[in-house]
N, C-alpha and C positions, 0 to 999 in steps of 0.2 A: 504494500499499500504506499502511495506517495506521501511524503511528509515535509514539513517546513523545519528548519533547524535555526534556532536562535541562541545567541550568547547573552546572558545577563550579567551585568556587572553592578555591584552595589557597594557604596561606602557610606557610613554614618557613624554616630556616636553609638557605642555598644549599649544594648538594653535588651531585656528579655522579649522574646516572642517575634523577633525579626524573621528568622528562618521559617518558623511556623506560618506566619502570615504570607510569606512569599510562596512557600510550598502549596498553601491552600489556593492562592490565586492562580498558580500554574496548573494545579489539579482542575481547577474550574474550566480551563481551556484545554483539557485532554492531554496535558504534557507528559512525556516520557523522559525521565531524567537520564542523561548520558554521561554526565560528569559534573562533580560538584567540589569546589574548594572553598574553604573559609579561613579566616585569620583575625584574631583579636589581639590588638597592639595594646598590652597592659599599660605601657607608659602614657600613651595618649588617649587611651580608651576608645580607640576607633576600631570599628569592625568592617572587614572587607569580605565580599562574597562574589565568586564567579561561578555561574551555572550554564551548562550546555544542555538544551532541552529540544527534544523532538515533538512537534505539534502536528495535528491533523492538517492536511493540505489547505483546508479553508481558513486556517487561523493565521491572521496577518500579523505583522509587527505592531501596527496600530492597535490591534485587539489585545495583544500581549501587554502593551503599555497601559491600555485602559484597565485591564484586570489588576494590574499592579498599583493603580492610582491610589487606592484606600491606604495601602501600606506606605506609599511614598508620602502621603499626607501625615499619617499617623507617626511614622519614625523619621521624618525629615531625610528621607533617602536621597542620596545622589545616584540616579539610576541611569544606565546605558543599555540599550537593547540593540543588537546588531544581527544581521542576517549572516549565519556562519558559512553559507555557500557563496557569498559574493567573493569576487576576486579583487582585492585591494590594489590600487595603483600606487606605484612607488617611483621616486626619482633617485638615481644613483649619481653622486658627485665623486670625481676622482681626479687626481693630477697625473704624475708619471708612473708611480707604483700601482700596478693594476691587479695584484694578486687577490686582494679582497673583493674586488668588482667581479673578476672571473669566477671566483668561487660562489658568489651570489648568483650569477647567471647560470652556473651549472646546476645549483640547487633548485633553481626555478625550472630549468630544463627537465630535470628528473622528477619534478613534482613535489619534492620534499618542502619546498617553499611555495606556497600558493599565492602568486602575486603576478601582476603585469607591470613591466618596466615601461613607464610612460615616456621616459627621456633619461639620457645620459648627459650630464653637464660636466665640463671640464675647463680648467684655465689653460690647457694645452691640447695639442692636436693628437697626442699619442694614442688615445682611445678611440678615435674615429673609425679606424679600420675594423675593430671589434664590434662597434655599434652598427656599422654598415652590414657586417657579416650576419648579425642577429636581427637586422631589420628594425632597429631601435632608433628613434630620432635623436640626433647628436647635436649638442650645442656648445661651441668653443667660445667661451667668454673670458678672455685674459683679464687679469685683475691687477690694478696698481692703485696707489693712493688717490689718484685723481678720479678714477672711474669706479671705485669700489661700491659706492652707494647706488650708482647706476646699475651695475651688474647684479647687485642684490635685489634691486627693484625688478629686474628681469626674471630672477628666480621666484620671487614671490608671485609675479604675474603668471609664471608657468605653472606654479602649484595650483593656482586658481583656475587656470585654463584647462588643465588636465584632470582636476579633480583629485590630485595625488593626496594620499593620506600620510605618507612618510617620505622624508628626505633622508637619505643615507650618505654620510661621509665616509666614503670607502677609500680612506687615505687621501682625502682632499686636503691639501696642504695650505689652505687659507683659513684665517680666524674669521668666524662668523661675527658680525657686529652685534652690539647689544640690542639694537633696534629690531633686527631680524629674528635674533634668539628669543626675544620676548613675543614678537608676532606669531612665531612658529613653535611656541613653547609646547613640549611634548610631542612634537612631530619631527624632530631632527635627532638622528642617532649618530654618534661619532665612535670611532675606534682609535685607541692609541696604545702604545706600549706602556706596561706598568712601571717603567722606570721613573716616570714623572712623579715628583718634580726633581728627582736625583739626577737624571741625565737629560738635559734639554739640548735643543739645537740639532745640528747635523750629526748623523751617524750615532744615534744613542746606543745601538748594539755594540758598536766598536768602542764607545766609551765604557760600556758595561764589561766587556771583554778585558779592557786594560785595568779595570779595577777588580777583576777576579770574581765577579758576581756568580753566585751558584744557582740563583733562580731567576728565570725570565718569565714574562707573562704579558697579558693584554686585558684592557678594560674596555667594555662597551657601555656608554652612558648617553643620556639625553644631554643636549646642548643647552646651556644656560649662558647669561652674561658672565658668570664666574668661570673663567677659562678652565676646561678640563675638570671642573669640579661638579658637574651635573649629577642628578641621580643615577647611580650605577644599576645596570640591568644585568650584566653578565661579565664574569672574569674567569680566567684560567692561568695557571702557572705550569712551568716544566723545568726540571732540574737540568742544569748544564754543568759541565766539568772542565777541568784544566786541560784535558785531552783535546778539546774542541777548539777550532779556530774562530776568528771573528766572524768569517764567512758562515761557519756553522751556527753561530748565534743568530745571525741575520736570517738564515734559513728556517731555523726553529721559530724565530719571531714571526716570519711571514705566515707559517702554518697556524700558529696560535691566533694571530689577528684574524685570519680568514674564518676560522671555526667559531671564535667568540662572537664576531660581528653577525655571522649567519644565525646563530642561536638567538641572539638579541633580537634580531629582525623578525624571526619566527615567533618568539614569544610576544612581541609587540602586535604583529599582525593577527595573531590569534586571540588577542585580548586578554593576555595572560599577565600583563604588567598594570599595576595601579599605583598611582602617586600616594606616598605618605609622607608629606612635607618634603624634605629633601632627600628622602629615601624612596625605595620602591618595594612593593610587595609583588613578588614573582611567582605565579602558580605554575610551576613546570609540569609538563605532562607525566 
């Protein structure tokens, strides 16, 4: 039998009866629960809930929201209902290092990531060949001090034009302005090596090698005006040893960056990430 699948996300102050009220509302629409995750943050007394439900084909998103309105009013819920079968549109931004971008494109091709790449944006021409091969619109917008605002205005317009839900900085080596970070808050994910702030600037892996680092890693986070300090979505580390060369460090770092970014994008697109002040609640599969 055909069905509709919706993801429900709820955030509110914790109090008794929330889950019971939501469950009763979903039952009234003939819902079949496919997945449920919840978390109570004792420090802030905030409650977070993510539910994936199957409904009869006749049940629409509006109908689900209407059924939940009494619970929304009673508990002051912040509610978001999304069609789980939709294919979100994304924009990938990249500079010259394309390993993270290529990994994302591969995971989309295999179906592990369910998304449509609306565009690839770069400040260099290097990625154009890949974009052309994949049939993805490519925009080369070089950035300097004089045109930075103009180029970011183009990006904001592209997000609006394409309906993109997420902008991914797949080793895009330009700092996003405070204005754009605020405008697209919760919609931009960045990946960086976990040496920050210990090793900044050019060749961080070579700097780590010279210092005899034993662990390297990567962090995927939302972009905010606080450079590289936005809410963290996913991280990973890997041991390295004195027997490895600086180039081995770089290769290991590329692999980790690619994996961590892809997982962070997947969690976001599947509605598994919820903001909790400057932290995140991530309901992993």
